[in-house]
C-alpha positions as CSV (number, residue, x, y, z in Angstrom):
1,M,0.0,0.0,0.0
2,F,3.0,2.2,0.0
3,V,4.0,3.0,-3.6
4,V,1.4,2.8,-6.2
5,L,-0.7,5.9,-7.1
6,Y,-4.3,5.6,-8.1
7,A,-3.7,7.8,-11.1
8,L,-2.0,4.9,-12.8
9,A,-5.4,3.1,-13.0
10,M,-7.3,6.1,-14.0
11,S,-5.2,6.7,-17.1
12,P,-6.9,7.3,-20.5
13,V,-5.9,3.8,-21.5
14,R,-8.0,2.1,-18.9
15,A,-10.7,4.5,-17.9
16,G,-11.0,7.0,-20.7
17,A,-13.4,4.8,-22.7
18,I,-15.8,4.6,-19.9
19,S,-16.8,8.2,-19.7
20,Q,-15.5,11.6,-20.6
21,A,-16.4,12.5,-17.0
22,T,-13.6,10.3,-15.7
23,P,-12.8,11.4,-12.1
24,D,-9.8,13.5,-11.5
25,P,-7.1,11.3,-10.0
26,A,-6.4,13.9,-7.3
27,D,-10.0,13.5,-6.2
28,L,-9.6,9.8,-5.8
29,A,-6.1,9.6,-4.3
30,T,-6.3,7.2,-1.4
31,P,-5.0,8.4,1.9
32,A,-3.2,5.2,2.8
33,M,-1.1,5.1,-0.4
34,G,1.4,7.9,0.0
35,D,5.1,7.9,-0.4
36,R,5.7,7.2,3.3
37,E,7.0,3.7,3.9
38,P,7.8,2.0,7.2
39,D,11.5,1.7,8.1
40,F,11.6,-2.0,7.3
41,A,15.3,-2.3,8.2
42,A,14.6,-1.2,11.7
43,Y,12.8,-4.5,12.4
44,A,14.8,-7.6,13.2
45,G,14.3,-10.5,10.9
46,V,12.6,-8.8,7.9
47,K,13.4,-10.7,4.7
48,Q,11.3,-8.8,2.2
49,A,8.2,-6.8,1.6
50,V,6.2,-6.9,-1.6
51,V,3.0,-5.2,-2.7
52,R,0.3,-6.1,-5.3
53,T,-2.2,-3.6,-6.6
54,Y,-5.6,-4.8,-7.8
55,M,-7.9,-2.4,-9.7
56,A,-11.4,-2.4,-11.1
57,D,-11.6,-4.2,-14.4
58,F,-12.2,-1.1,-16.6
59,D,-12.3,-3.2,-19.8
60,A,-15.2,-5.2,-18.4
61,I,-16.9,-2.0,-17.1
62,A,-16.6,-0.4,-20.5
63,A,-18.1,-3.5,-22.2
64,D,-21.0,-3.6,-19.7
65,H,-21.8,0.0,-20.5
66,A,-21.3,-0.2,-24.3
67,T,-24.1,0.6,-26.7
68,P,-27.0,-1.8,-26.0
69,G,-27.7,-4.2,-28.9
70,A,-24.8,-3.1,-31.0
71,T,-22.5,-5.5,-32.8
72,P,-18.9,-5.5,-31.6
73,E,-18.0,-3.3,-34.6
74,E,-20.7,-0.8,-33.8
75,A,-20.3,-0.8,-30.0
76,T,-19.2,2.5,-28.5
77,P,-17.6,1.9,-25.1
78,G,-18.8,4.4,-22.6
79,A,-21.9,5.4,-24.6
80,V,-23.8,4.9,-21.3
81,S,-21.7,6.6,-18.7
82,P,-21.9,4.8,-15.4
83,E,-22.2,6.5,-12.1
84,F,-18.8,5.9,-10.5
85,R,-20.4,5.5,-7.1
86,D,-22.2,2.5,-8.4
87,L,-19.0,0.7,-9.4
88,G,-18.3,-0.3,-5.8
89,M,-14.7,-1.5,-5.1
90,M,-12.2,0.3,-7.1
91,L,-8.8,-0.6,-5.6
92,M,-7.2,-3.1,-3.3
93,L,-3.6,-3.0,-2.1
94,G,-2.0,-6.0,-0.4
95,T,1.4,-5.8,1.2
96,A,3.2,-8.9,2.5
97,I,6.1,-8.4,4.8
98,E,8.0,-11.7,5.3
99,F,10.1,-12.4,8.4
100,D,12.7,-15.1,9.1
101,T,10.6,-16.6,11.9
102,P,7.1,-16.3,13.4
103,A,8.7,-14.9,16.6
104,S,10.3,-12.1,14.7
105,A,7.0,-11.2,13.0
106,E,5.2,-11.3,16.4
107,S,7.8,-9.1,18.0
108,A,7.6,-6.5,15.1
109,F,3.9,-6.4,14.8
110,P,3.1,-3.7,17.4
111,G,5.8,-1.3,16.1
112,L,5.4,-1.9,12.4
113,T,1.7,-1.7,12.4
114,G,1.8,1.4,14.6
115,E,4.1,3.0,12.0
116,V,1.7,2.1,9.2
117,E,-1.2,3.5,11.2
118,Q,0.6,6.7,11.8
119,N,1.6,7.1,8.2
120,A,-2.0,6.5,7.1
121,Q,-3.3,9.2,9.4
122,L,-0.7,11.6,8.1
123,E,-1.8,10.8,4.5
124,I,-5.5,11.2,5.2
125,G,-5.3,14.5,7.0
126,G,-7.9,17.3,6.8
127,D,-10.8,18.2,9.0
128,T,-13.4,16.4,6.9
129,S,-11.6,13.1,6.9
130,K,-12.0,10.3,9.4
131,F,-9.7,7.5,10.5
132,V,-11.5,5.3,13.0
133,P,-10.3,2.1,14.7
134,V,-12.7,-0.9,14.1
135,T,-12.9,-4.2,16.0
136,I,-12.1,-7.1,13.7
137,D,-12.0,-10.9,14.4
138,G,-11.1,-14.0,12.5
139,V,-8.4,-12.5,10.3
140,G,-4.9,-14.0,11.0
141,Q,-3.5,-14.6,14.5
142,E,-3.7,-10.9,15.5
143,A,-5.2,-7.9,13.6
144,K,-6.0,-4.2,13.7
145,A,-8.5,-2.5,11.4
146,F,-9.4,1.1,10.6
147,S,-12.2,2.7,8.6
148,L,-11.2,5.7,6.5
149,T,-13.5,8.2,4.9
150,V,-12.6,11.3,2.9
151,A,-15.7,13.5,3.0
152,A,-14.0,16.3,1.1
153,D,-13.8,14.4,-2.2
154,S,-16.7,14.6,-4.6
155,F,-17.1,10.9,-4.9
156,G,-17.7,9.9,-1.3
157,S,-14.9,7.4,-1.3
158,A,-14.5,5.1,1.7
159,G,-11.5,3.0,2.6
160,F,-10.8,0.1,5.0
161,L,-7.3,-0.7,6.3
162,I,-6.4,-4.1,7.9
163,L,-3.1,-5.0,9.5
164,T,-2.7,-8.6,10.4
165,R,-0.1,-11.3,11.1
166,Q,-0.1,-15.0,10.2
167,E,2.9,-17.0,11.3
168,N,6.0,-15.2,9.9
169,V,4.2,-12.7,7.6
170,I,2.6,-9.4,8.4
171,F,0.0,-8.2,5.9
172,S,-1.2,-4.7,5.3
173,V,-4.4,-4.5,3.2
174,Y,-6.1,-1.4,2.0
175,G,-9.4,-1.4,0.1
176,M,-11.1,1.6,-1.5
177,S,-14.7,1.9,-2.7
178,L,-16.8,4.6,-4.2
179,N,-20.1,3.5,-2.8
180,G,-19.2,4.1,0.9
181,E,-18.7,0.4,1.8
182,A,-15.2,-1.2,1.8
183,E,-15.1,-3.3,5.0
184,A,-16.6,-6.5,3.7
185,A,-14.5,-6.8,0.5
186,T,-11.3,-5.8,2.3
187,T,-11.9,-8.3,5.1
188,A,-12.5,-11.1,2.6
189,F,-9.3,-10.2,0.8
190,A,-7.3,-10.0,4.0
191,T,-8.6,-13.3,5.1
192,K,-7.6,-14.9,1.8
193,L,-4.0,-13.5,2.2
194,A,-3.7,-14.7,5.7
195,S,-4.7,-18.2,4.8
196,G,-2.2,-18.4,1.9
197,A,1.0,-20.3,1.9
198,I,4.4,-19.1,0.7
199,G,5.5,-21.1,-2.3
200,S,8.6,-23.3,-2.4
201,G,9.9,-21.8,-5.6
202,E,12.1,-18.7,-6.0
203,P,10.0,-15.5,-6.4
204,E,9.9,-14.1,-9.9
205,L,8.9,-10.4,-10.0
206,N,6.7,-9.3,-12.9
207,S,5.6,-5.7,-12.7
208,D,2.3,-6.4,-14.5
209,G,0.7,-8.2,-11.5
210,T,1.6,-11.7,-12.5
211,S,4.6,-12.4,-10.2
212,T,5.0,-16.0,-9.1
213,G,6.9,-18.2,-6.6
214,G,7.8,-17.6,-3.0
215,I,5.9,-14.9,-1.2
216,W,3.9,-14.1,-4.3
217,E,2.0,-17.3,-4.0
218,V,-0.1,-15.9,-1.1
219,F,-1.7,-13.4,-3.4
220,P,-4.9,-14.4,-5.2
221,S,-4.9,-14.4,-9.0
222,A,-7.4,-12.9,-11.3
223,R,-11.1,-14.1,-10.9
224,D,-10.6,-15.2,-7.4
225,P,-13.9,-14.7,-5.5
226,S,-12.0,-12.7,-2.7
227,L,-11.2,-9.9,-5.2
228,S,-14.7,-8.6,-5.6
229,G,-14.2,-8.4,-9.4
230,L,-10.9,-6.5,-9.2
231,V,-7.9,-7.6,-11.3
232,P,-4.2,-7.6,-10.6
233,L,-2.5,-4.6,-12.1
234,I,1.0,-3.9,-10.6
235,D,3.5,-5.9,-8.5
236,A,6.4,-4.2,-6.7
237,Q,9.1,-5.2,-4.3
238,V,9.4,-2.4,-1.7
239,Y,12.1,-4.0,0.6
240,P,14.8,-4.5,-0.1
241,K,14.7,-2.3,-3.2
242,P,15.4,-4.4,-6.3
243,D,18.7,-2.6,-7.0
244,A,19.8,-3.0,-3.4
245,A,18.9,-6.7,-3.5
246,S,21.1,-7.4,-6.5
């Protein structure tokens, strides 16, 4: 949840065909996705941290709102402009932070999640925004959750942040919706992550959201029910940085 900007998904390539009234990326920027990153090196036993970004399937949305009854040649994507609030979940960011042992992850959980929480509050800012702790059960071995709303934007976006630990992995999950409800989908995705198993093969990083092996095996692939219709878009390794790891 630390690197990718929502503007990448709202580019003309993906969203322009839906409507000429495409939201301004600045209006939809999510508060928990800024440039602030935890100081991963400060926590003993951290092996790596990776993030996968899932976005709404804009190609499918455009097809759903194409000219009714037209042949493929005649169809005009975006002829019926959807209300963006009705599209529901728009974004999901899943970060997996792998430690050498479960004990290391358990020891780091309070400090690391506190740092993420603080960064998210700094990102959301503003008198019209809210960052509220929420009770959550049944996700990982320990978990914290927060509801985020940005009343100042014109789309009424809502976010939900879950920080959880399962064995030697700490997960940070952020979901964003335009219809005011993000908790259920974000919880389903976090539960899926926490139940995943690290693969035995070497991790292979592909920036297009198709990374495989190792820690990447905990992330659900396209069309998994836990994704609420979202599709993988971008993968990144945030610790150690790829150039530092080589």
